[in-house]
C-alpha positions, -999 to +999 in steps of 0.1 A: +402-811-582+373-788-592+342-792-614+323-762-626+286-761-622+263-735-635+230-723-621+204-702-638+196-685-606+211-651-598+231-640-568+215-609-553+241-586-537+244-551-523+269-527-540+291-531-509+291-569-512+298-567-549+328-543-543+342-566-516+344-597-539+380-604-550+385-605-588+398-638-602+390-632-639+421-650-653+426-676-626+410-695-597+419-687-561+448-709-548+427-721-519+392-735-525+375-741-491+337-747-492+319-713-491+347-692-507+333-666-530+347-643-557+338-626-590+351-630-625+345-611-656+322-627-682+347-614-708+383-609-695+392-585-723+362-563-716+361-557-679+339-528-668+324-516-636+289-527-648+277-555-626+261-572-656+296-579-669+305-600-639+297-635-625+295-647-589+315-678-581+311-700-550+329-732-539+304-759-531+308-796-523+313-818-553+278-822-570+287-859-577+297-865-541+333-875-549+357-871-520+386-847-527+366-827-553+347-794-551+323-777-574+323-741-585+288-727-587+286-698-612+257-673-611+247-640-627+250-610-603+220-588-596+223-557-574+197-550-548+180-516-551+179-493-520+145-506-508+154-543-512+187-536-493+168-519-465+144-548-462+172-574-462+191-555-436+160-555-413+154-592-418+189-603-411+201-578-385 
């Protein structure tokens, strides 16, 4: 079972990371292991390539701590600019 949770924080991604996310705009993935990520359109009928029209989804442990349940954390997506991406690559390489 899943519970959807929302976070006002944004998920900061590179263009490559954004492009690699699978699109599940009209369904949820069949498997929901903790840590799985995907994207979904804010409005299914108006899907564009604009990152502002997409949401980042991540499977997390159930916020209420119930066994057998997971949560889906939903965040806005913000793309890193070239400088931010370079700094992040140096920090995490």
